SEZALUM-650899 format. One record per residue (C-alpha): residue number from 1; residue in one letter; chain; x, y, z. Coordinates in steps of 0.1 Angstrom, whole numbers. Each point is the difference from the previous one (the first is absolute). Layout:
% SEZALUM-650899
+-----+----+----+-------+-------+-------+
|   i | aa | ch |     u |     v |     w |
+-----+----+----+-------+-------+-------+
| NUM |  A |  A |     X |     Y |     Z |
...
+-----+----+----+-------+-------+-------+
//
This chain:
% SEZALUM-650899
+-----+----+----+-------+-------+-------+
|   i | aa | ch |     u |     v |     w |
+-----+----+----+-------+-------+-------+
|   1 |  M |  A |     0 |     0 |     0 |
|   2 |  L |  A |    30 |    23 |     2 |
|   3 |  E |  A |     0 |     4 |   -37 |
|   4 |  T |  A |   -37 |    12 |     2 |
|   5 |  Y |  A |    10 |    26 |    26 |
|   6 |  L |  A |    28 |    13 |   -22 |
|   7 |  Q |  A |   -24 |    -1 |   -30 |
|   8 |  C |  A |   -26 |    22 |    19 |
|   9 |  K |  A |    26 |    22 |    17 |
|  10 |  D |  A |   -18 |    32 |   -10 |
|  11 |  R |  A |   -30 |   -12 |    19 |
|  12 |  Y |  A |    18 |    -7 |    31 |
|  13 |  L |  A |    28 |    26 |     3 |
|  14 |  A |  A |   -10 |    20 |    31 |
|  15 |  P |  A |    26 |     6 |    26 |
|  16 |  P |  A |     2 |    -8 |    28 |
|  17 |  Y |  A |   -15 |   -34 |    -8 |
|  18 |  Y |  A |    13 |    -8 |   -35 |
|  19 |  T |  A |    32 |    19 |   -10 |
|  20 |  E |  A |    25 |    -1 |   -27 |
|  21 |  E |  A |    24 |   -17 |    24 |
|  22 |  G |  A |   -26 |   -26 |     8 |
|  23 |  F |  A |    -6 |    -8 |   -38 |
|  24 |  A |  A |    37 |    -3 |    -5 |
|  25 |  A |  A |     1 |   -27 |    28 |
|  26 |  M |  A |   -30 |   -19 |   -14 |
|  27 |  K |  A |    17 |    -1 |   -34 |
|  28 |  E |  A |    33 |   -14 |    16 |
|  29 |  L |  A |   -22 |   -26 |    17 |
|  30 |  I |  A |   -15 |   -14 |   -33 |
|  31 |  P |  A |    29 |   -25 |    -6 |
|  32 |  Q |  A |    -2 |   -12 |    37 |
|  33 |  H |  A |   -38 |    -5 |    -2 |
|  34 |  Q |  A |     3 |   -19 |   -33 |
|  35 |  E |  A |    27 |   -22 |    15 |
|  36 |  F |  A |   -22 |    -8 |    30 |
|  37 |  I |  A |   -29 |   -10 |   -22 |
|  38 |  K |  A |    23 |   -21 |   -21 |
|  39 |  R |  A |    13 |   -18 |    31 |
|  40 |  A |  A |   -34 |    -6 |    14 |
|  41 |  A |  A |   -12 |   -14 |   -33 |
|  42 |  R |  A |    27 |   -26 |     2 |
|  43 |  I |  A |   -10 |   -14 |    34 |
|  44 |  L |  A |   -18 |   -33 |    -6 |
|  45 |  G |  A |   -34 |    -1 |    16 |
|  46 |  L |  A |    -1 |    37 |    10 |
|  47 |  K |  A |   -34 |    15 |    -8 |
|  48 |  I |  A |     3 |    35 |   -12 |
|  49 |  V |  A |   -32 |    21 |     0 |
|  50 |  Y |  A |    -2 |    28 |   -24 |
|  51 |  G |  A |    -8 |    34 |    15 |
|  52 |  T |  A |    10 |    37 |    -1 |
|  53 |  D |  A |    -2 |    30 |    22 |
|  54 |  A |  A |   -16 |    20 |   -27 |
|  55 |  V |  A |    -8 |    33 |    15 |
|  56 |  A |  A |   -18 |    29 |   -13 |
|  57 |  G |  A |    13 |    10 |   -33 |
|  58 |  A |  A |    12 |   -35 |   -10 |
|  59 |  H |  A |   -35 |   -17 |    -4 |
|  60 |  G |  A |    -3 |   -17 |   -33 |
|  61 |  L |  A |    37 |    -6 |    -3 |
|  62 |  N |  A |     1 |   -34 |    18 |
|  63 |  A |  A |     5 |   -16 |   -35 |
|  64 |  E |  A |    34 |    18 |    -4 |
|  65 |  D |  A |    11 |   -14 |    34 |
|  66 |  F |  A |   -12 |   -35 |   -10 |
|  67 |  I |  A |    19 |     3 |   -33 |
|  68 |  H |  A |    32 |    11 |    18 |
|  69 |  R |  A |    -1 |   -33 |    22 |
|  70 |  V |  A |    -1 |   -21 |   -29 |
|  71 |  R |  A |    22 |    19 |   -26 |
|  72 |  D |  A |    26 |    14 |    26 |
|  73 |  C |  A |    -3 |   -24 |    28 |
|  74 |  G |  A |    -1 |   -33 |   -19 |
|  75 |  V |  A |   -32 |   -11 |    17 |
|  76 |  D |  A |   -17 |   -28 |   -21 |
|  77 |  P |  A |   -31 |    16 |   -17 |
|  78 |  M |  A |   -23 |   -29 |    11 |
|  79 |  A |  A |    14 |     3 |    36 |
|  80 |  A |  A |    -7 |    38 |    -2 |
|  81 |  M |  A |   -35 |    -6 |   -12 |
|  82 |  I |  A |    -7 |   -26 |    27 |
|  83 |  S |  A |    15 |    23 |    27 |
|  84 |  A |  A |   -24 |    28 |   -10 |
|  85 |  N |  A |   -32 |   -21 |    -2 |
|  86 |  S |  A |    -3 |   -33 |    19 |
|  87 |  G |  A |    30 |     6 |    21 |
|  88 |  G |  A |   -15 |    32 |    14 |
|  89 |  A |  A |   -32 |   -17 |     7 |
|  90 |  E |  A |    18 |   -27 |    18 |
|  91 |  A |  A |    20 |    22 |    20 |
|  92 |  L |  A |   -32 |    20 |    12 |
|  93 |  G |  A |   -17 |   -33 |     9 |
|  94 |  M |  A |   -26 |     6 |   -28 |
|  95 |  A |  A |     9 |   -27 |   -25 |
|  96 |  D |  A |   -34 |   -16 |     5 |
|  97 |  Q |  A |   -15 |    32 |   -11 |
|  98 |  I |  A |    23 |    18 |   -26 |
|  99 |  G |  A |    33 |    -2 |   -19 |
| 100 |  S |  A |   -11 |   -28 |   -25 |
| 101 |  I |  A |   -26 |    -5 |   -26 |
| 102 |  A |  A |   -22 |   -29 |    14 |
| 103 |  P |  A |   -37 |    -5 |     5 |
| 104 |  G |  A |   -10 |    17 |    33 |
| 105 |  L |  A |    28 |    24 |     2 |
| 106 |  Q |  A |    -1 |    38 |    -7 |
| 107 |  A |  A |    21 |     7 |   -30 |
| 108 |  D |  A |    11 |    33 |   -18 |
| 109 |  I |  A |    13 |   -11 |   -34 |
| 110 |  V |  A |    25 |    23 |   -18 |
| 111 |  A |  A |     4 |    -8 |   -38 |
| 112 |  L |  A |    33 |    11 |   -15 |
| 113 |  D |  A |    10 |     6 |   -34 |
| 114 |  G |  A |    29 |   -25 |    -2 |
| 115 |  D |  A |    14 |   -27 |    21 |
| 116 |  P |  A |    17 |    12 |    32 |
| 117 |  L |  A |    20 |   -33 |     1 |
| 118 |  K |  A |    16 |    10 |   -33 |
| 119 |  D |  A |     0 |    37 |     4 |
| 120 |  I |  A |    -6 |    14 |    35 |
| 121 |  T |  A |    -6 |    34 |   -14 |
| 122 |  A |  A |   -35 |   -14 |   -11 |
| 123 |  V |  A |   -10 |     9 |    34 |
| 124 |  R |  A |    -2 |    35 |   -12 |
| 125 |  R |  A |   -24 |    -7 |   -27 |
| 126 |  V |  A |   -34 |    -9 |    17 |
| 127 |  V |  A |   -27 |    -5 |   -24 |
| 128 |  F |  A |   -28 |    -5 |    26 |
| 129 |  V |  A |    -7 |    -8 |    36 |
| 130 |  M |  A |   -29 |   -23 |    11 |
| 131 |  R |  A |   -10 |     8 |    36 |
| 132 |  G |  A |   -33 |   -16 |    14 |
| 133 |  G |  A |    -8 |   -13 |   -34 |
| 134 |  V |  A |     0 |    35 |   -16 |
| 135 |  V |  A |    25 |     7 |   -28 |
| 136 |  Y |  A |    17 |    34 |     1 |
| 137 |  K |  A |    19 |     6 |   -33 |
| 138 |  N |  A |    32 |    19 |    -3 |
| 139 |  A |  A |     0 |     2 |   -38 |
| 140 |  A |  A |   -26 |     7 |   -27 |
| 141 |  R |  A |   -17 |   -33 |   -10 |
| 142 |  S |  A |    15 |     2 |   -35 |
| 143 |  A |  A |    35 |     2 |    15 |
| 144 |  I |  A |    -5 |   -33 |    19 |
| 145 |  P |  A |    15 |   -28 |   -21 |
| 146 |  A |  A |   -22 |   -31 |    -4 |
| 147 |  Y |  A |    17 |   -31 |    13 |
| 148 |  G |  A |   -15 |   -32 |   -14 |
| 149 |  G |  A |   -31 |    20 |   -12 |
| 150 |  I |  A |    -7 |    11 |    36 |
| 151 |  R |  A |    -3 |    36 |    10 |
| 152 |  P |  A |    -1 |    11 |    36 |
+-----+----+----+-------+-------+-------+
//
C-alpha cells in the first residue's frame, strides 16, 4: 500500500501528519516491504489474508496494491486471489457465509476482462459486479465481449 500513498501524495501531504520527509521514508521502505511479502509467500502452510489500510483518498485503488503484490512481490496470482476472497472469509470466521461461490452463501461476483491468473492487471478491468443477484455494469453493453455467446 506504500505505493498507493505515494501515488496519492497530493491528497495526503498536510504537515504535521504527512510530510515530504515522511513520503521520502515511505519510498525507501518499499523494497523492504516487498522483500517481507516475498519471504512470507515462501513459508509453506502460511495463510496470508489480503487487506489494506486504504484510508480516505486511496479508496478505489486496492487493485493497484493487489497488482504490486503479484507483480513486484512474486505472490502467485491464484494465492493472491484466494487470499482476497475465501482466505479473508476464513480469517473472519465467516467461511460458512461468504468468500466462495456456493449454494447458500452470499456472493458478490466480479467479472473481469481478462484472466488475472495470466495477467494480474485484469483486476483493473472490471466489466460488471453482481451483488445480491443484481448486475451492476462497468461498461456499455456493446463494449462487453461475448464469451461462448453469453453476455452478462
